[in-house]
DOMARBA-165146 format. One line per field, with one value per atom (N, C-alpha, C): residue number from 1; residue in one letter; atom name; x, y, z. Coordinates in steps of 0.02 Angstrom, whole numbers, plus 50000, padded with zeros to 5 digits. Example, Ala and Ser with C-alpha at 12.3 -4.5 7.8 and 13.67 -1.06 7.14 Angstrom:
seq: 1:1:1:2:2:2
type: A:A:A:S:S:S
atom: N:CA:C:N:CA:C
x: 50660:50615:50660:50642:50684:50645
y: 49716:49775:49835:49888:49947:50002
z: 50390:50390:50390:50354:50357:50394
//
This chain:
seq: 1:1:1:2:2:2:3:3:3:4:4:4:5:5:5:6:6:6:7:7:7:8:8:8:9:9:9:10:10:10:11:11:11:12:12:12:13:13:13:14:14:14:15:15:15:16:16:16:17:17:17:18:18:18:19:19:19:20:20:20:21:21:21:22:22:22:23:23:23:24:24:24:25:25:25:26:26:26:27:27:27:28:28:28:29:29:29:30:30:30:31:31:31:32:32:32:33:33:33:34:34:34:35:35:35:36:36:36:37:37:37:38:38:38:39:39:39:40:40:40:41:41:41:42:42:42:43:43:43:44:44:44:45:45:45:46:46:46:47:47:47:48:48:48:49:49:49:50:50:50:51:51:51:52:52:52:53:53:53:54:54:54:55:55:55:56:56:56:57:57:57:58:58:58:59:59:59:60:60:60:61:61:61:62:62:62:63:63:63:64:64:64:65:65:65:66:66:66:67:67:67:68:68:68:69:69:69:70:70:70:71:71:71:72:72:72:73:73:73:74:74:74:75:75:75:76:76:76:77:77:77:78:78:78:79:79:79:80:80:80:81:81:81:82:82:82:83:83:83:84:84:84:85:85:85:86:86:86:87:87:87:88:88:88:89:89:89:90:90:90:91:91:91:92:92:92:93:93:93:94:94:94:95:95:95:96:96:96:97:97:97:98:98:98:99:99:99:100:100:100:101:101:101:102:102:102:103:103:103:104:104:104:105:105:105:106:106:106:107:107:107:108:108:108:109:109:109:110:110:110:111:111:111:112:112:112:113:113:113:114:114:114:115:115:115:116:116:116:117:117:117:118:118:118:119:119:119:120:120:120:121:121:121:122:122:122:123:123:123:124:124:124:125:125:125:126:126:126:127:127:127:128:128:128:129:129:129:130:130:130:131:131:131:132:132:132:133:133:133:134:134:134:135:135:135:136:136:136:137:137:137:138:138:138:139:139:139:140:140:140:141:141:141:142:142:142:143:143:143:144:144:144:145:145:145
type: X:X:X:X:X:X:X:X:X:X:X:X:X:X:X:X:X:X:X:X:X:X:X:X:X:X:X:X:X:X:X:X:X:X:X:X:X:X:X:X:X:X:X:X:X:X:X:X:X:X:X:X:X:X:X:X:X:X:X:X:X:X:X:X:X:X:X:X:X:X:X:X:X:X:X:X:X:X:X:X:X:X:X:X:X:X:X:X:X:X:X:X:X:X:X:X:X:X:X:X:X:X:X:X:X:X:X:X:X:X:X:X:X:X:X:X:X:X:X:X:X:X:X:X:X:X:X:X:X:X:X:X:X:X:X:X:X:X:X:X:X:X:X:X:X:X:X:X:X:X:X:X:X:X:X:X:X:X:X:X:X:X:X:X:X:X:X:X:X:X:X:X:X:X:X:X:X:X:X:X:X:X:X:X:X:X:X:X:X:X:X:X:X:X:X:X:X:X:X:X:X:X:X:X:X:X:X:X:X:X:X:X:X:X:X:X:X:X:X:X:X:X:X:X:X:X:X:X:X:X:X:X:X:X:X:X:X:X:X:X:X:X:X:X:X:X:X:X:X:X:X:X:X:X:X:X:X:X:X:X:X:X:X:X:X:X:X:X:X:X:X:X:X:X:X:X:X:X:X:X:X:X:X:X:X:X:X:X:X:X:X:X:X:X:X:X:X:X:X:X:X:X:X:X:X:X:X:X:X:X:X:X:X:X:X:X:X:X:X:X:X:X:X:X:X:X:X:X:X:X:X:X:X:X:X:X:X:X:X:X:X:X:X:X:X:X:X:X:X:X:X:X:X:X:X:X:X:X:X:X:X:X:X:X:X:X:X:X:X:X:X:X:X:X:X:X:X:X:X:X:X:X:X:X:X:X:X:X:X:X:X:X:X:X:X:X:X:X:X:X:X:X:X:X:X:X:X:X:X:X:X:X:X:X:X:X:X:X:X:X:X:X:X:X:X:X:X:X:X:X:X:X:X:X:X
atom: N:CA:C:N:CA:C:N:CA:C:N:CA:C:N:CA:C:N:CA:C:N:CA:C:N:CA:C:N:CA:C:N:CA:C:N:CA:C:N:CA:C:N:CA:C:N:CA:C:N:CA:C:N:CA:C:N:CA:C:N:CA:C:N:CA:C:N:CA:C:N:CA:C:N:CA:C:N:CA:C:N:CA:C:N:CA:C:N:CA:C:N:CA:C:N:CA:C:N:CA:C:N:CA:C:N:CA:C:N:CA:C:N:CA:C:N:CA:C:N:CA:C:N:CA:C:N:CA:C:N:CA:C:N:CA:C:N:CA:C:N:CA:C:N:CA:C:N:CA:C:N:CA:C:N:CA:C:N:CA:C:N:CA:C:N:CA:C:N:CA:C:N:CA:C:N:CA:C:N:CA:C:N:CA:C:N:CA:C:N:CA:C:N:CA:C:N:CA:C:N:CA:C:N:CA:C:N:CA:C:N:CA:C:N:CA:C:N:CA:C:N:CA:C:N:CA:C:N:CA:C:N:CA:C:N:CA:C:N:CA:C:N:CA:C:N:CA:C:N:CA:C:N:CA:C:N:CA:C:N:CA:C:N:CA:C:N:CA:C:N:CA:C:N:CA:C:N:CA:C:N:CA:C:N:CA:C:N:CA:C:N:CA:C:N:CA:C:N:CA:C:N:CA:C:N:CA:C:N:CA:C:N:CA:C:N:CA:C:N:CA:C:N:CA:C:N:CA:C:N:CA:C:N:CA:C:N:CA:C:N:CA:C:N:CA:C:N:CA:C:N:CA:C:N:CA:C:N:CA:C:N:CA:C:N:CA:C:N:CA:C:N:CA:C:N:CA:C:N:CA:C:N:CA:C:N:CA:C:N:CA:C:N:CA:C:N:CA:C:N:CA:C:N:CA:C:N:CA:C:N:CA:C:N:CA:C:N:CA:C:N:CA:C:N:CA:C:N:CA:C:N:CA:C:N:CA:C:N:CA:C:N:CA:C:N:CA:C:N:CA:C:N:CA:C:N:CA:C:N:CA:C:N:CA:C:N:CA:C:N:CA:C:N:CA:C:N:CA:C:N:CA:C:N:CA:C:N:CA:C:N:CA:C:N:CA:C:N:CA:C:N:CA:C:N:CA:C
x: 49973:50013:50065:50140:50188:50212:50250:50278:50332:50387:50442:50401:50348:50303:50290:50266:50282:50309:50356:50427:50446:50441:50467:50424:50361:50317:50325:50351:50338:50436:50447:50518:50525:50466:50479:50468:50501:50519:50441:50470:50435:50406:50322:50311:50286:50282:50307:50230:50183:50125:50142:50195:50208:50193:50239:50221:50155:50161:50086:50042:50043:49992:49999:49924:49895:49856:49897:49852:49799:49711:49707:49622:49621:49559:49593:49572:49564:49625:49635:49675:49763:49787:49842:49829:49798:49820:49828:49793:49801:49864:49883:49964:50013:49992:50038:50051:50005:50015:50039:50041:50080:50144:50168:50227:50273:50217:50264:50243:50214:50239:50309:50293:50345:50402:50439:50498:50493:50479:50454:50441:50393:50376:50332:50262:50228:50212:50185:50169:50129:50155:50092:50045:49990:49944:49923:49942:49953:49935:49903:49927:49991:49996:50078:50130:50179:50250:50232:50266:50259:50330:50323:50397:50394:50436:50440:50460:50400:50428:50400:50444:50450:50451:50384:50381:50335:50349:50300:50231:50164:50122:50063:50016:49972:49926:49855:49790:49744:49690:49611:49577:49526:49456:49408:49350:49297:49250:49248:49172:49175:49216:49252:49274:49261:49289:49363:49424:49464:49531:49550:49584:49664:49704:49774:49805:49808:49814:49868:49933:49982:49976:49999:49995:50094:50094:50177:50169:50197:50189:50199:50192:50226:50244:50196:50189:50166:50205:50169:50183:50119:50155:50107:50136:50092:50002:49974:49916:49893:49931:49887:49959:49917:49964:49929:49987:49949:49980:49966:49982:49958:50009:49960:49938:49864:49852:49819:49790:49745:49690:49662:49568:49529:49478:49421:49401:49452:49423:49373:49334:49294:49303:49300:49312:49262:49284:49242:49254:49254:49281:49315:49306:49356:49426:49485:49509:49586:49604:49688:49760:49809:49869:49928:49962:50011:50068:50120:50193:50243:50300:50377:50390:50421:50476:50551:50584:50665:50665:50682:50690:50728:50804:50858:50844:50837:50919:50836:50792:50745:50710:50647:50594:50515:50488:50449:50350:50317:50242:50215:50183:50145:50086:50011:49950:49907:49890:49866:49792:49732:49664:49656:49603:49600:49527:49536:49460:49499:49468:49504:49458:49532:49499:49493:49538:49551:49572:49535:49540:49559:49651:49667:49655:49595:49623:49647:49707:49727:49718:49724:49689:49749:49695:49721:49725:49693:49708:49774:49792:49848:49816:49868:49853:49833:49783:49760:49761:49790:49812:49760:49790:49763:49752:49721:49764:49695:49745:49703:49715:49665:49686:49661:49714:49729:49680:49633:49610:49651:49691:49724:49778:49844:49911:49938:49959:49987:50053:50095:50175:50184:50214:50232:50277:50312:50384:50367:50404:50411:50479:50463:50499:50526:50573:50551:50638:50656:50709:50778
y: 49903:49897:49978:49949:50004:49999:50060:50071:50037:50011:49964:49889:49881:49807:49828:49854:49871:49870:49887:49900:49843:49790:49712:49664:49673:49646:49674:49719:49747:49720:49681:49671:49612:49571:49515:49440:49511:49454:49412:49361:49275:49347:49300:49309:49392:49435:49515:49519:49492:49493:49459:49460:49424:49349:49360:49273:49222:49175:49154:49159:49214:49214:49191:49181:49104:49152:49137:49188:49140:49136:49090:49149:49070:49099:49123:49165:49201:49243:49283:49324:49299:49229:49202:49174:49152:49127:49176:49257:49297:49340:49325:49353:49310:49255:49212:49207:49248:49210:49310:49358:49408:49413:49352:49341:49306:49252:49207:49255:49315:49347:49399:49416:49457:49424:49369:49316:49272:49293:49269:49216:49186:49095:49115:49146:49126:49206:49195:49242:49301:49367:49400:49395:49447:49460:49493:49544:49633:49668:49734:49760:49792:49812:49888:49834:49839:49797:49871:49863:49869:49893:49939:49916:49922:49883:49892:49955:49986:50070:50081:50089:50075:50142:50203:50254:50292:50323:50348:50395:50388:50417:50438:50507:50519:50469:50496:50442:50490:50488:50517:50490:50508:50436:50474:50536:50569:50505:50490:50416:50394:50381:50331:50417:50445:50524:50521:50484:50502:50525:50583:50609:50621:50630:50640:50584:50534:50453:50434:50422:50406:50315:50320:50267:50238:50174:50116:50123:50135:50115:50041:49992:49943:49924:49924:49953:50023:50008:50066:50039:50070:50057:50105:50143:50203:50191:50148:50143:50136:50104:50111:50099:50103:50075:50034:49991:49945:49987:49966:50004:49991:50006:50003:50058:50057:50096:50098:50110:50102:50134:50139:50157:50083:50096:50030:50051:50004:50055:50001:50026:49981:49984:49941:49935:50004:50009:50064:50132:50122:50206:50249:50313:50346:50390:50387:50395:50428:50481:50527:50501:50493:50451:50519:50538:50576:50543:50558:50525:50576:50577:50592:50545:50555:50524:50553:50514:50560:50541:50588:50564:50631:50607:50661:50713:50695:50734:50780:50779:50816:50762:50801:50778:50804:50730:50750:50749:50773:50768:50738:50680:50647:50638:50673:50665:50641:50565:50545:50530:50514:50495:50443:50396:50331:50307:50223:50190:50138:50107:50065:49998:49964:49885:49833:49841:49778:49787:49765:49754:49720:49705:49656:49681:49633:49640:49578:49615:49548:49561:49506:49500:49556:49550:49574:49663:49692:49787:49780:49726:49774:49785:49832:49879:49835:49874:49897:49853:49807:49810:49846:49909:49943:49928:49947:49932:49985:50021:50074:50094:50094:50087:50198:50187:50290:50304:50388:50392:50462:50494:50543:50549:50569:50584:50618:50677:50753:50762:50794:50757:50857:50876:50930:50944:50995:50997:50980:50975:50946:51000:51006:51040:51011:50938:50925:50924:50907:50923:50867
z: 50747:50713:50710:50724:50737:50669:50650:50583:50583:50653:50629:50626:50649:50634:50541:50527:50459:50416:50417:50401:50390:50443:50438:50406:50407:50360:50285:50261:50207:50191:50245:50205:50213:50230:50224:50286:50351:50389:50417:50459:50454:50538:50513:50613:50622:50563:50574:50607:50613:50679:50742:50779:50816:50854:50894:50919:50900:50899:50910:50850:50816:50753:50722:50721:50639:50592:50537:50491:50445:50439:50402:50344:50318:50267:50223:50184:50117:50134:50162:50157:50163:50201:50199:50124:50088:50016:49967:49985:49919:49967:49999:50040:50000:50024:49989:49924:49854:49821:49785:49839:49813:49827:49890:49890:49834:49814:49777:49709:49678:49623:49646:49718:49699:49711:49727:49724:49649:49594:49542:49530:49590:49567:49531:49502:49489:49438:49372:49320:49344:49338:49384:49319:49332:49286:49275:49283:49276:49203:49222:49126:49130:49206:49193:49248:49222:49296:49336:49410:49463:49497:49542:49561:49668:49673:49756:49776:49826:49847:49921:49949:50039:50060:50052:50062:50111:50164:50198:50122:50141:50110:50154:50132:50182:50123:50171:50116:50145:50116:50116:50087:50138:50088:50134:50110:50136:50158:50106:50113:50192:50205:50288:50345:50314:50349:50388:50338:50335:50312:50354:50297:50350:50300:50297:50344:50352:50374:50349:50431:50385:50346:50304:50242:50241:50219:50192:50136:50076:50010:49994:49991:49948:49888:49846:49764:49741:49661:49620:49550:49529:49458:49436:49360:49339:49310:49360:49368:49424:49472:49528:49574:49657:49722:49765:49796:49886:49932:49993:50024:50078:50159:50219:50279:50271:50331:50364:50428:50496:50459:50423:50400:50400:50388:50382:50303:50262:50222:50147:50102:50061:49996:49984:49906:49861:49816:49778:49809:49874:49907:49869:49838:49801:49856:49832:49906:49858:49921:49891:49920:49874:49907:49898:49941:49924:49967:49912:49920:49903:49897:49858:49861:49811:49756:49734:49732:49739:49637:49618:49548:49516:49470:49443:49485:49545:49608:49641:49619:49669:49670:49744:49762:49723:49702:49681:49707:49721:49760:49722:49736:49697:49726:49666:49707:49670:49693:49644:49697:49636:49665:49631:49656:49621:49676:49656:49696:49711:49759:49813:49780:49741:49714:49762:49815:49840:49926:49971:50027:50077:50092:50122:50211:50234:50305:50354:50408:50454:50504:50533:50636:50682:50732:50795:50768:50723:50714:50672:50640:50609:50534:50519:50472:50396:50378:50308:50246:50228:50156:50079:50090:50026:49932:49899:49826:49786:49759:49722:49677:49598:49534:49542:49496:49488:49424:49465:49404:49374:49410:49411:49464:49408:49428:49433:49493:49472:49509:49485:49510:49520:49575:49590:49624:49618:49663:49741:49759:49833:49859:49935:49965:50048:50018:50082:50119:50174:50202:50199
//
């Protein structure tokens, strides 16, 4: 899946997987639930609130041999994140996520480590949706132009 297709998916564009793509089974049900929650149609069962955040990130997961792979963030909270990446993620695996946030006129490099708590696979080689619960997050000055 290209970054443009991921962006379309994040923006809620219908049929982001291409013409004729049919998503079936539990993935479609979980995805529809996420859409309904984001549209505030049903209550969210979360400990902390989250914000929609579409920024590029870098992900590393040593247990599956992935290092500095491109990811696109979808949601962020103080306890975790959900993002899309083209990796073969496994629930329970340790993962590291790095991304840059702009706050108060400065760029802040976030380095967060955690555990994969949910994996949403999509058909035809599309990017995998991954939820991570953070164990630790560090903020560093970022030098981004």
